[in-house]
Structures are given as structure tokens and as C-alpha cells.
N, C-alpha and C positions, 0 to 999 in steps of 0.2 A: 405625363412625364414629370411635371412639377410635383405631383403628389407622390410619385415613386421616389424622387430625389429627397423630399422631406422625410419620407419613411426611412430611407437609408441613413440619413443624417441622425434621425431619432434613435435608430438602433445602435449606431456607432457611439453615440453619446453615452449609452448604457454599458459600453465595454471599456474596461480599464486595461491599458497596456502597462503591465507592472514591471517591477524591478527583478533582476536576476541576483540570486545569492549563491555563493560558492562555498561548499562545506566539505571538510575532509577529516581525516583522523587526527590531524594536528594543524596548528595555525602557522601562518607565515606572514611576512610584511607587517602591516599594521593591524591585521586580523579583523578588518572591517567586514570581510565577506563579500566585497563588491567586485572581486576578480580572483582568478586563480593565484595571482601574485600575492594578493591579500586574503587568502582563504582563511576560514575560521574553523576551529575544531568543533565537531558535533557536540562534544561534552560542554562547551562554553557558548554554543550558539544561542542567541537571544531570539526566541521565536516571536516575542511580542512585537518586534519590528517588521515582521512579515505582514503584508497586506493582501487583500483579495486581488487576484490577477498576477501575483508574483510567482516566479519559478525558483525552486530550490534545487540546485544541481548538487548531487552527491558524488564526490570524487571516487572513481574506480581505479585510479592509477592507470598504468599502461597495460597491466594484465590482471587487475583485480586487487581490491583492498578489503580487509576484514575490520569490522567495527564491533567493539565490545560494549559500546554505549548503545542502549536501546533507542530505536527511532520512535519518538513520541512527540509529534507536533502538537502545539497548544493553541493555534490560531485557526479560525474558520475562513473559508472563502465565502462567496455569495453565488446566487444562482447563475448569473452571467459571467462571473469572474472567479472561478475556483482557484485554489492554490495548488500548484503542481509540484510534486516531489519526484524527481527522476534522476537517473544516473547522468554523469557528465557526458557531453557530446564532443568535446574538444580532444584532439590528439594528446595522449599522455594522461588523460583523465576519463577515458571512455571504457575502461575495464568494468567488470561487474562488482559493485559494492555488495558485500555480504554482511548482514547483521546477525550476530550470533550471541547466545547467552548460555550459561551453564544451568540456568533455571528454566524459565519459560517466558513467553511473550517478548520476543525480540523486536516486535513491532506492535504499537498500540495506537489506534486511531479513534479518538472520541470526539473530534470536532467535525464540522459539517462542510460540505462542498470542497472536498480535497481529492485530488487525483494522485494515486501512488503507482509508479510504473518503472519497469526495467530494473528491479532490485531483487536481491536474494535474501531470504530469511531462514534461519535454522536455529536449532537448540539441541543441547545434549542433556536436557532435563529429564525427570522421571516421567512415568506414564500418566495419561489422563489430563494433561494440560495442553494449552494451545500455544502455537508459535506466534500467530498473528491474531489479534483481537480487534474487531471493528465494532464500535459502539455508536459512532456518529451517523448522521443522515446524509444521503446524497454523496457517498464516497464511491469513487470508481477505483477498483483495484485490478490492474491489468498488466499483462506481459511480465509478471513476476514469477519467481520460483520459490516455493516453500518446501524445505526439506525437514520433515518432522518425524524422525524415527520413533515409533511408539506413542506419538502425540497427535493431537488434532492440528491440522494445518491452519485452518481459519475458524475462529469462533465469532458468531455474530449474534447480538442481542438487541431487540427492540429497535431495529433499523428501519428507516423509510427511504425508499428510492435508491438503494445501493446497487452497484453493478460489480459482478465478479466475472472478468472476461479474459480469455486467452492465457491463463496461468498454467504452470506445471506444479502439481501438488503431489508430494511423495510422502507417504506415511511409513515407508520401510517394507521389509520383506519377511518379518516374523512377528508373531503375536504373543508377547510375553504375558504371563499370568497377571490378571488384573488390569491390563491395558484396554482402553476403548478408543482407539484412534479413529478419526474420521477425516476425510478430505476437507469437508465443510460441515460445521455444526451450527445449525440455525436454532437459536433460542426462542423464547416467547415474544409475541407481539411484533414480529417483523412484518413489514408492509411493503408491497410493490417492489420486491427484490427481483433482480434479474441475474441469473446464473447461467451463462450461455457462451456460445461462440468458442467452441473448442478448448474448454478447460481440459487439460490432460491429467488424468489421475493415475499414479502408480501406487498400488495398494494391495495388501493381502486381504483387505476388508471388502466385503460385498457392499457395505453401507458407506459409499463414498460421500453421500450427502445425507445427514440426519436432520429431520424436520420435526420439531416438537408440535404438539397439537394446536397450540394457540398461534402458530405462525402461519400467516397467509402464504399458501404454497407458491413458491417462486416460479417464474418462467424459466424453463430449462430447454436448451436446444443444443444439438450437436456436441454432446458431452462424450469424450473419449475415455475409455478405461483400459488399463493394462494390468 
């Protein structure tokens, strides 16, 4: 029993209970980001203050909010203490946050040990580009919606240990000339990827997941296509 107690204490000492940050389309109060009263605009949010184990809540308003600032976190978590980026959970802030751009890549994740969940990404850009790009390692992208008419929903390059789970990925209903849309495009040198657990694809493409030759083939389970 004493050994079990010591083991539990040892495990808990390696877990950080982080801070919460509150981010919206505009600032209010003192804009410290430490509460919804003092929420900070995404365009001025200082990612350098975010630490492993922190949670960044993205304001969705009462019925959804649209962000024209791209979501590009610049801090990494750690193996036992990832940084979580998720929609707000409090009443009045728990609508769906949508990140949109007229170009491409409304979400770009190049740091490590980050969880991205319950958000929506879209673009009105031209063909052949990605809406979300994942370049970091050990990123979990889950329960999100990516609307990518004529575009790649998610592009991944040289990733290790990333997970793409429970998302809705929609590349549109028509195939314009020159377009090469994919639900998920896996570039070179990917390792230990997991793409599974009911990712739902809406696509006119038969190639919902493109895997280049040098990419270690990912684990894929229960993938649904429409």
C-alpha cells in the first residue's frame, strides 16, 4: 500500500494544473485574458504567456462567433501536460467558434503536445491549398469541423504521434478544373500517426486520405465516407 501511495504521489507531481485563458474576437475589461470579463482579443493574445497544462478557451458567443484572425498557437505543451485549445464551456460563450480566411490555412499548428477541439475551420480560398496545416508533433485534433470547398481539409507534414479523431471533414460537392482536394493529405516522413474513430468525410473525391510514399502508413479505423 505504501508503494502504491508513493507511486500515485510521484505521478501527480508530474502533472501540472494550469491556468485558463479566455480569448474572443475583441477584448474587454483589462484584457488580461484571465476571465470572460477580462477576455482578450485573439489578434492581440500573447501566446508566450501560455504554459504546459494551460487551457485556452475560445469564445463562441451564445450562437457562434466568426474569427478572421488565423489560429496559430506558438507555444508547446509537454508529454504529460499538453496545451488545450477548445471552445468556451460557459453559458453565453459556448457557441461554435469559426476560423475563416479568404486565402488558406485558417488554422496552423506547428508546436508540440497541443490538443485542438470543438472548433470550426473554413476558407474561401482557391483550389489546391489546405484549410488546416499540422506540422508539430503529438498534436491531437479532435471533434472539429473543417469546411474546405475545393481545398484540402488537413495537411500534415513530418509529424510524429499525431491523432486525427472524431472530426467532420467536408471538401465540397463539385470538382473544379485543377483542384485536388483531400480530406487529409499526409506528406513525407510522417510517423506513428493515428487517423481513426469515426472521422466523417463529405467529399466528391474517392481519395479522402492521400498518403505519400515516405509516410509511415497510419492506423485507420472506423472511417465513415459520404
